[in-house]
C-alpha positions in Angstrom: 42.9 138.2 74.4 41.5 135.1 72.8 43.0 132.0 74.5 41.4 129.6 72.0 43.7 130.5 69.1 46.7 128.6 70.6 44.6 125.7 71.8 44.8 122.3 70.0 41.2 121.3 69.2 39.6 118.0 68.9 38.8 118.9 65.2 42.6 119.4 64.6 43.3 115.9 66.1 40.7 114.3 63.8 42.2 116.0 60.8 45.7 114.8 61.6 44.4 111.2 62.3 42.6 111.2 58.9 45.7 112.4 57.0 47.8 109.8 58.8 45.3 107.0 58.0 45.4 108.0 54.3 49.2 108.1 54.1 50.0 104.7 55.8 48.5 102.5 53.0 50.4 104.5 50.4 53.7 103.5 52.0 53.0 99.9 51.4 52.0 100.3 47.8 55.2 102.0 46.8 53.6 105.3 45.8 55.8 107.0 48.4 59.2 105.4 47.8 62.4 105.8 49.7 65.6 107.6 48.5 66.7 104.4 46.8 64.2 105.1 44.0 66.8 107.3 42.3 69.0 104.3 41.8 68.7 101.9 38.8 67.6 98.3 39.4 70.0 95.4 39.1 68.2 94.1 36.0 68.4 97.5 34.3 72.1 97.6 34.8 72.6 93.9 33.9 74.2 93.3 37.3 75.6 89.9 38.0 77.5 88.4 41.0 80.5 87.3 38.9 83.2 89.6 37.6 83.8 90.5 33.9 87.4 89.5 33.6 89.3 91.8 35.9 86.4 94.2 36.2 84.6 93.8 39.4 82.7 96.0 41.8 85.5 96.2 44.4 87.6 98.0 41.7 84.8 100.3 40.6 84.5 104.0 41.6 80.7 103.5 42.2 81.2 100.8 44.8 80.7 101.5 48.6 82.4 98.7 50.5 80.8 96.7 53.3 82.2 96.2 56.8 85.0 93.9 55.5 86.4 93.4 52.0 84.4 90.2 51.6 81.0 91.6 52.8 78.5 92.9 50.3 78.4 96.6 50.0 76.3 99.2 48.1 76.5 101.1 44.9 76.0 104.8 44.0 74.2 103.8 40.9 72.6 100.3 41.4 70.0 99.6 44.2 70.3 96.8 46.6 73.1 94.7 48.1 76.2 94.5 45.8 78.8 91.8 45.9 82.5 93.0 45.8 83.0 90.4 43.0 80.0 91.5 41.0 79.8 93.5 37.8 77.3 95.7 35.9 77.1 98.1 33.0 77.9 101.1 35.3 81.4 99.8 35.9 84.0 102.6 36.0 87.5 101.7 37.1 89.1 103.5 40.0 92.0 105.7 38.9 
């Protein structure tokens, strides 16, 4: 029986350290982005902090409320912090 097959070698440790050192700088450059990358930016959706008449984020099906009704929340479509009184092109009224 060869006991060395299950042993963690110094060569394995060096390989893992080299891969880790290569990945860390990529995190800062944005090449490896978080899950938020699937959402549109505020500028793409023409987001603004003011409502459009009676249309506002708190009445939108895409809005995920904050801790209280006055706190900023999130959006299923737009990235970043979203004001309950805001509005964007993705507005869809709750039924």
